[in-house]
C-alpha positions in Angstrom: -19.2 117.3 183.6 -20.6 120.3 181.6 -18.3 121.5 179.0 -19.4 125.4 179.2 -17.6 126.7 182.0 -19.1 124.4 184.7 -16.1 122.0 184.8 -14.5 124.1 187.2 -12.4 126.3 184.8 -13.1 130.0 185.1 -13.5 131.8 182.0 -11.2 135.0 182.1 -12.9 138.2 182.2 -11.1 139.2 178.9 -12.5 136.2 177.1 -16.1 137.0 178.5 -16.0 140.4 177.1 -14.6 139.2 173.7 -17.1 136.7 174.0 -20.1 139.2 174.4 -18.8 141.2 171.5 -19.0 138.2 169.4 -22.4 137.1 170.4 -23.6 140.8 169.8 -21.8 140.9 166.2 -23.2 137.5 165.4 -26.9 138.2 166.5 -26.7 141.6 164.5 -25.3 139.7 161.4 -28.0 137.2 161.7 -30.7 139.9 162.2 -29.0 141.7 159.2 -29.5 138.4 157.2 -32.9 137.6 158.3 -34.1 141.4 157.5 -32.1 141.4 154.2 -34.0 138.0 153.0 -37.4 139.3 154.2 -37.1 142.7 152.5 -35.5 141.3 149.4 -32.3 143.3 149.7 -30.5 140.1 149.6 -31.7 139.1 146.1 -31.3 142.8 144.8 -27.5 142.8 146.2 -24.2 141.4 145.1 -24.8 138.2 146.8 -24.2 136.5 143.7 -20.3 137.5 144.0 -18.4 134.3 144.3 -15.9 136.1 146.8 -18.9 137.5 149.0 -20.8 133.9 148.9 -17.5 132.3 150.1 -16.6 134.9 152.6 -19.9 134.6 154.3 -20.1 130.8 154.4 -16.7 130.9 156.3 -17.6 133.8 158.6 -21.1 132.9 159.5 -20.1 129.5 161.3 -17.0 131.2 162.6 -18.6 133.4 164.8 -20.7 130.8 167.0 -17.9 128.3 166.6 -15.2 130.4 167.9 -17.4 131.5 170.7 -17.8 128.0 171.7 -14.3 127.0 171.5 -13.6 130.0 173.5 -15.6 129.0 176.4 -15.5 125.3 176.4 -12.8 123.0 178.2 -9.6 123.3 176.5 -6.9 120.7 175.7 -9.0 117.7 174.7 -9.5 116.1 171.3 -12.7 117.9 170.4 -11.0 121.4 171.3 -8.5 120.3 168.9 -10.9 119.4 166.2 -13.1 122.4 166.9 -10.0 124.8 166.8 -8.7 123.4 163.6 -12.1 124.0 162.0 -12.1 127.3 163.3 -8.8 128.1 162.0 -9.6 126.8 158.6 -12.7 129.0 158.4 -10.7 132.1 159.4 -8.0 131.5 156.8 -10.8 131.2 154.1 -12.6 134.2 155.6 -9.5 136.4 155.5 -8.3 135.2 152.0 -11.7 135.6 150.5 -12.0 139.3 151.9 -9.1 140.2 149.3 -11.6 139.7 146.6 -14.2 142.0 148.4 -13.8 145.7 147.5 -15.3 148.6 149.0 -17.4 151.5 147.4 -14.2 152.9 145.9 -13.3 149.6 144.3 -10.2 149.2 146.5 -9.2 147.6 149.6 -10.5 149.3 152.8 -8.7 149.5 156.1 -10.9 146.4 157.3 -8.5 144.3 155.2 -5.9 145.2 157.7 -7.6 142.7 160.0 -7.6 140.0 157.3 -3.7 140.4 157.1 -3.7 140.1 160.9 -5.8 136.9 160.7 -3.2 135.3 158.2 -0.5 136.1 160.5 -2.3 135.3 163.8 -3.9 131.9 163.0 -0.5 130.1 162.1 1.0 131.7 164.8 -1.5 130.4 167.3 -1.5 126.9 166.0 2.5 126.9 166.4 2.2 128.2 169.8 -0.5 125.6 170.8 2.1 123.1 169.1 5.0 124.2 171.2 2.7 123.8 174.5 2.7 127.6 175.0 -0.8 127.5 176.0 -1.3 131.0 177.6 0.4 132.6 174.6 -1.9 130.3 172.2 -5.1 131.3 174.1 -4.3 134.9 174.1 -3.4 135.0 170.2 -6.6 132.9 169.5 -8.8 135.4 171.9 -7.5 138.3 170.3 -8.1 136.9 166.8 -11.5 136.1 167.6 -11.8 139.7 168.9 -10.6 140.9 165.3 -13.4 138.9 163.8 -16.1 140.2 166.0 -14.9 143.7 165.3 -15.1 143.3 161.6 -18.4 141.7 161.8 -19.5 144.9 163.7 -18.1 147.2 160.9 -19.9 145.3 158.3 -23.1 146.7 159.8 -22.2 150.2 159.3 -24.6 152.2 156.9 -23.3 152.0 153.4 -21.8 148.5 154.0 -23.6 145.5 152.5 -25.0 143.9 155.6 -25.4 147.4 157.1 -27.8 148.0 154.0 -29.6 144.7 154.7 -30.0 145.4 158.2 -31.4 149.2 158.0 -33.4 148.7 154.4 
């Protein structure tokens, strides 16, 4: 039986839309990294910043891993293991984001998503442990949506990945 939706489980429309946004964000971020490396923009940037390195190391695998967990069969040992890994990556990404500052040197509105992640991930885990599966699914889907939206915001002109993408 195939894990990717061919197991007889339907992927809700909401999750398909969230997944599509995540794939677009992940692809665009990958394109920005490749273009930034090829153009030398990565070498000229603040990639040597410890917080940025930790943040990217957490976020880059969180996008495809979260997408996979979102669409594969739920409730088995692999789902739980991959979900725990994704949750840890998301917490690391959220915490490391507070070491990153915008052009003004202060926190930006996008940091509100990091605060949301710090609330939603533990909530999602507690809901799963309480066997409130539909609520767990909704919380984790919305958290993944926040990841995708934050990823898209990083591609705006003037932001680091946007500079890599458009340089």
